[in-house]
N, C-alpha and C positions, 0 to 999 in steps of 0.2 A: 653724184654717185648713183643716181637712179636711171639715167637714160643715156649712157655712153655706149656706142655701138660695140666697142671692144669688150665691154662687160658681157655682152651676149656671147662673144667668142671665147673669152679667156677667164671669165670670173670664177672665183672660188665659192662665193656665197651669193652675191647679188646677181640676179638674173633679169634685171630690168623689169621687175614686176613689183606689184604692191599687194595689198591685202585682198583676200577672197573669203567668201562665206565658207563655213565649215561643212564637211561632208562625212556621212557615215561610210565606213569601209570595212572590209573583212579580208580574209585569207593572207597567208604569208609563211615564212619559215618560223621555226620554233627553237631558238637557241636554248641550250641546257644551262640552267642556273639554279641557285638556291630557291627553295619554296618561299613564297611571300606569306607571312602569317597574318598580316593585317588584311581585313576585308574592305574592299573599296566598292562603292556603288556607281560612281560616275567619274570618268577620266577625260580630261580635256588636254590635248597636246597642242601647245603654242610654240612660237619661236620662228626662226629663220629657216634657210634652206637645209641646214644640217639636221633639222627635224623633218622638213618636208620630203627630203630624199629625191631631189631632181636627178634626171639622167636616165639613159637607156639601159643601164645596168642595175637598176633598182626595181625591176618588175613593171607591171602594167600601170598605166596612168590612172589616177583617181580624179574624178570630176572635180575641178578646182577653179572654175571661172568665177571671178568676183563680180560685184555689182557694176563695176566700171569696165569690165572686160579683161581685167588682169588675169594672168595665169600664174598660180602659185607653184606649179610643177610638183604637186604631191604624187607620190608613188606608193603602190601597195607594199613594196619591200622596205619602206622607211622604218627606222627602228621603233617609233611609237607603236606601229601596228604589230611589229614582231613582238614587242613587249606585251602588248595587250593580249595577243594570242597565246604567248608562252605562259603568262600567269594564269589564264584560263578562268578568271572569275566571271560571274554573271553580272556584268556591269554595262552601263551606257557609255558610249565612246564618241567623242567629237574630235575630229582631226582638223585643226585649224591653223597649223603651221604654214607659213607662206614665205617662199624664197624672196630675198631682197629686202626684208624688213630690218630696220635698225631698232634699237631698244626703245626709243621714244614712240615709234610707230607701233611696236608690239603693245606697249602700254595703252596708247590712246585709241588705236584702231582695232586691235584684237581683244583687249580686255575691257576697257571702259565703254567703247561704242557698241560692243556686241555682247555685253554680259547677259542680256536677257535670253540669248540663244543657248547659253551653257547651263542654265539652271543653277544647281548648287553642287558643283563637283567637289569630291573629297580628295582627288588627286589631280594635280596640275603639273605638267612637265614643261620645261622652258629651255631653249638655247637662245642666247642673246649676247651681243657685244661684237660679233665678227663684222657687222656692217656699219658700226658706228664711226662716223667721220672718215678720215683717211686711214682706216684700220686694216684688218687682215685681208679683206677682199682687194683693196687697192695694192697691197704688197704683192699678192699672188699675180695680179694683172701685170704690174710693172716689172716684176722680176722674171716673168716667164714669157714676156712678149718683147721681141726686138723692134716692134713697130711703134710703141708708145712708152712713155714714162721713164723714170729713173729709179732703178732698184734701190740704190743707197738712200736717196732722199725719201722714198716711200717707207723704207724700214725705219729711218730716223723719226719720221712723222708719226708712224704707227706706234713705235715704242713710247714716244712722248705722250700720246693719247692714252696708251694702256697704263701708264704710270700716273696719269692725271686723276686726282680724286674725283673729279666730276664724272668720269666714266663709272666708277663704283657707285657713286651717289645716284646716277641715272638708273643703273640696274637695280639698285636697292629700292628706288621708288616704284619700279615695275614689279618687284617681288611683293612689296606692300600692297599694290593694287591687286595683284593676283590673290593675295591672302585675304584681303578685306572686302573685295567686291562680292556681293551675295555670299556672305560668310557662312560657313558651316563648321561646327566644332570638330577639331581634329584634322582639318585639311592639311595635306602634305603638298608642299611646293618643292619640286625636284629640279634643281639647276643642273644642267648637263653640259660638260665642257667639250672642247674640240680636240680631235686627235692630231698629233704632230704629223706633218706631211712627209718628212724626209728621213732617210738614213743619212746622218750628217757626217759619217766617218769614212765612207767609201770614196775613193778617188774619182771613179766614174761608175755609172750605173747603166743598165740595159734599157731604160725607158727613154722615150723621146723628150720627156720633160725633166731630164736630168743633166742639163747643161750648166746648172749653177755650181759655182765653186763651193768647197766645203764651208768656208767661213760664212757665205751667204745662207747656206742651208741651216747652219747653226743659228744664225741670227733669226731666221724665220721660225725655226723650232722654238727658240727662246721667246719669241713674240707670242706664239700659241701658249706656251707655259705661263707667261705673264697674264694673258687674258684668263686662263683657267685659275690662276692665283687670285685674280680679282673676283671671279665667281665664287671661289671657296671662301674668300674673306666676307663677301656679302652674305653667304649662307651662315657664316659664324656670327654675324651681327644679330641673327635671329635665334640664337641658341637658347635663349630664355624667353622666347615669345609665348604669349598666352593665347591659346585657342588654335594654333597652327604650328606646323613644323616645317623647317626649310632644310633640305639636305643638298649636298653637292656630290656629283658623280663625275669622276675623271676617267674618260675612256682609255687613257694611257696607262692606268694602273690596273693590274690584274693579278688574280691569285693563280698558283700553279694549276695547270690543266684548263684554265679559262681560255676563251678566244682572246688573242692578243694581236695588236697591230705590229708588234715587233716582227721584223722579217717580211712585212707586207707593205712597206712604205715606198715612196719613190726613191730611186737610186740604190736599191738593194743590189747585192752582188749577182743575183740571178734574175732572169727576166720573167719567171713565172711567179704567181702568187701575189700580185699587186692587189690591194684592197681599196684602191682609189680608182676613180674613173679617169681614163685618158682618152685620146681621140683615135686610137688605133684599133684594129680589128672591128671596125664599124661595118654593120650590114649596109649594103648600098641602098636598100629599100627604106631604111630608117633615116630620113633626112630632116624631119620636122624639128627635132630638138638635137641636132648633131652636136652642138657645142654645150648644150645645157647640161649641167652637172659636172663639168670638167673640174678636177681637183676635189670633188666630193667623194665620200665613201661609196663603194659599190654595195651589192647585196651582202657580201661577206662582212664588209666593214660595218654596215648597219646591224648585222647580227651581233658583232662584237660590242657595239654600243648598247644594244638591247640587253645583252647579258650583263654588262656592267651596271646598267640602270636597274635591272631586276635584283642584282646582288645588293645594290644600295637600298632598295625597298625591303629586301629580306632581312636587313639588319634592324629594321624597326620592330618594336614590340607589337604584339597582337592588339 
């Protein structure tokens, strides 16, 4: 799952990359959200590409070359940076999310192997699960490429994985590592889910990545929902934890007036307003990462995730 050429061309999450060292960053959009009452002093953003923000539509690149030359494809428009700037607290920030990592790699290579770089963060955010086994990334590849794979088989395998208790246990072990490595009282671990990709009810859409029939789109959306259900269940396991708090944020759930992915997914009735990156309207001069970030949120999509994350933190007591 790490080194297939078609993952460079069509992947949703995996970008044929591995872990990189963390990098300080600044600047971005500032989504409107509820004020956060709790004061944080140090924030570390971990996870896969849905935190790293790869792609040409998520702002300028962040220096993200790892010790082995891997590129994590971090961008200044990624939601952790938008969240950090929107909250506006005077805190230290480490942006260590890396495209292509699965849950075990996040735990072993981001948390355990590099804990000395992070100090004692009191806020840790995490996206995890989309790259595990033949999961979400494999489905997006096989279902949107006529060159490789079998969409039905990929969906069946991914659903089996998402319902396997081992996936939840693996994510849970990563949450425990994030909570108890260099512990600090009151640490908050924020698990952030994945946005659904498709309008599953339209017959046809205006985007080039909308050749899937409705029942396939529904299956893929259901897979995203199940992964998010796993993440929510893992957070619930820690509801009575001592010394730390685990919360789950679902970017598909929003309050009235909030930014919403509704109306901005693939296969919408109109061609404008897509909040995911596709490969059209590409500047000819931007060729280095032409395919990187495909099927990932664009800048607006990351703003919506940042707003959902801030609302989740705003619900915590001071």
